[in-house]
VEXTIFI-512426 format. One record per residue (C-alpha): chain; residue in three letters; x negated, y negated, z negated. Coordinates in pm, 1 decimal. Each point is the difference from the previous one (the first is absolute). Example, Ala and Ser with C-alpha at 12.3 -4.5 7.8 and 13.67 -1.06 7.14 Angstrom:
2
{chaine=A	residu=Ala	east=-1230.0	north=450.0	up=-780.0}
{chaine=A	residu=Ser	east=-137.0	north=-344.0	up=66.0}
***
This chain:
52
{chaine=A	residu=Met	east=-10194.6	north=7692.5	up=13897.4}
{chaine=A	residu=Lys	east=-198.5	north=270.0	up=179.6}
{chaine=A	residu=Asn	east=72.9	north=42.8	up=369.4}
{chaine=A	residu=Pro	east=-86.6	north=343.3	up=148.8}
{chaine=A	residu=Asp	east=-27.7	north=-167.0	up=340.8}
{chaine=A	residu=Thr	east=-303.3	north=-199.0	up=-120.2}
{chaine=A	residu=Arg	east=-212.0	north=313.7	up=-25.6}
{chaine=A	residu=Gln	east=96.5	north=150.8	up=333.7}
{chaine=A	residu=Thr	east=-2.2	north=-311.8	up=217.3}
{chaine=A	residu=Ser	east=-254.2	north=-281.4	up=3.2}
{chaine=A	residu=Ala	east=85.3	north=-349.9	up=-120.4}
{chaine=A	residu=Arg	east=33.2	north=-114.0	up=361.9}
{chaine=A	residu=Gly	east=254.1	north=255.5	up=120.2}
{chaine=A	residu=Asn	east=179.4	north=28.1	up=-333.3}
{chaine=A	residu=Arg	east=270.1	north=-253.4	up=83.3}
{chaine=A	residu=Ser	east=49.7	north=113.6	up=358.5}
{chaine=A	residu=Gln	east=4.9	north=363.4	up=-109.8}
{chaine=A	residu=Arg	east=262.5	north=-75.2	up=-259.6}
{chaine=A	residu=Arg	east=214.9	north=-192.3	up=246.8}
{chaine=A	residu=Leu	east=-22.0	north=278.1	up=256.5}
{chaine=A	residu=Gly	east=76.5	north=262.3	up=-263.6}
{chaine=A	residu=Ile	east=304.2	north=-189.1	up=-125.5}
{chaine=A	residu=Thr	east=114.2	north=-67.1	up=356.5}
{chaine=A	residu=Leu	east=-26.8	north=367.3	up=94.5}
{chaine=A	residu=Met	east=180.9	north=103.4	up=-317.8}
{chaine=A	residu=Glu	east=272.5	north=-256.6	up=60.7}
{chaine=A	residu=Ile	east=46.3	north=118.6	up=360.0}
{chaine=A	residu=Leu	east=8.7	north=366.8	up=-102.4}
{chaine=A	residu=Leu	east=244.9	north=-70.6	up=-282.0}
{chaine=A	residu=Ala	east=216.3	north=-214.2	up=227.6}
{chaine=A	residu=Val	east=7.3	north=267.9	up=271.8}
{chaine=A	residu=Ala	east=79.0	north=270.8	up=-254.3}
{chaine=A	residu=Ile	east=277.6	north=-204.4	up=-162.2}
{chaine=A	residu=Ile	east=148.5	north=-100.9	up=336.0}
{chaine=A	residu=Gly	east=-16.8	north=361.1	up=117.0}
{chaine=A	residu=Val	east=174.6	north=130.0	up=-311.7}
{chaine=A	residu=Leu	east=261.7	north=-275.8	up=1.6}
{chaine=A	residu=Gly	east=55.0	north=48.5	up=371.5}
{chaine=A	residu=Thr	east=40.4	north=374.3	up=-42.7}
{chaine=A	residu=Phe	east=265.9	north=-50.5	up=-267.9}
{chaine=A	residu=Leu	east=174.0	north=-311.9	up=134.1}
{chaine=A	residu=Val	east=3.7	north=63.6	up=376.6}
{chaine=A	residu=Pro	east=212.9	north=320.7	up=-16.6}
{chaine=A	residu=Arg	east=253.7	north=-182.6	up=-217.1}
{chaine=A	residu=Ile	east=20.4	north=-314.7	up=214.4}
{chaine=A	residu=Val	east=-23.6	north=173.0	up=338.3}
{chaine=A	residu=Pro	east=273.5	north=252.8	up=83.6}
{chaine=A	residu=Ser	east=-106.8	north=365.6	up=-12.1}
{chaine=A	residu=Lys	east=63.0	north=16.6	up=376.4}
{chaine=A	residu=Glu	east=-279.1	north=-245.3	up=85.3}
{chaine=A	residu=Ala	east=-229.6	north=130.6	up=-275.2}
{chaine=A	residu=Thr	east=7.0	north=343.5	up=166.6}
***
């Protein structure tokens, strides 16, 4: 299997770079999903009065 990361990053930082990349992606995805779910679910759960 060819890994594009191997070319860009050195053998030393390859693992750490991958971990950081995955971590950042996971955080961004989690925030995006939570934001979307919150936007849709909050108005339904919370009365329109409090939601403003």
